[in-house]
N, C-alpha and C positions, 0 to 999 in steps of 0.2 A: 504493501499499499503505500510507503515512504518511496518506498520508487519509482512508484509512477505518479507522485507530485510533482517531486523532483524531475523526473521529464518533464512533466508539464509543465511547472515554471519555464528548462531553458530553453522550449518552444516555444514562452510570452517572451524571456529579454535577446533570442537569438538575433531577432532581426532587428531590434533598437542596436546590438554591436555593428550589422552588417550597416547601419544608415550611417550609424557614428561613420565605419570606414571608410565610406564613400565619399561623407566630407571632409575626412581629413587629407583624403588624395584628390579632390577636386579643390583643395587648398581653402576652403571657405570652416576651418577650426587648426587653429594652431598647438592644437593638441600629440603629443607623440605618439605615433602610429604600432610601437612597440608592445607595447600597454595594450592598448587596445584587441592589437592582432593577434596576441598573447589566449586573449579572452572567447578571443573567437573562436580561435583553434581548439580549446580544450573544452568548448560546446559544444565545436563539429564534431569531437572526441568519445564525446558523452554523449554526444545522441544517435551515435551510429554502433556498429554490428561490436566496437570492440568498449564501447563504454555502460553504462547502463543496462545494455540487452545480456554483455556478459555478466552481471553486478546481479542479476535478479536469477539467470542459471545458476551461479553456483550457489545461491541463499535456495534456490528449490533441491538441487540435487542435497543441499545439506539435510533439510528437511525433509526429503525420503529417506535418508541416508538412517536418521534420528530416531524415525518411526518403523522404520523398519528393525534395526537394535531391539527395542522397545518391546514390539511385537515377539521374536524372537524370545525374548524372553521372559515373556509371562510363563 
């Protein structure tokens, strides 16, 4: 549930980061592009298959392993 909420927040923040990058590269902002670019790359990683999806798969595997071990010990 928490991973789903984090994913929703990332999906909401990502367009703003891309918009800020666009403003920086058009010369409309005086901010350094490196911090915004780093944020954008990190958000895209979390949004992709290697980020939150991998974390969700690991947590599901852990839950299945624990429930399987509990059922064997009964």
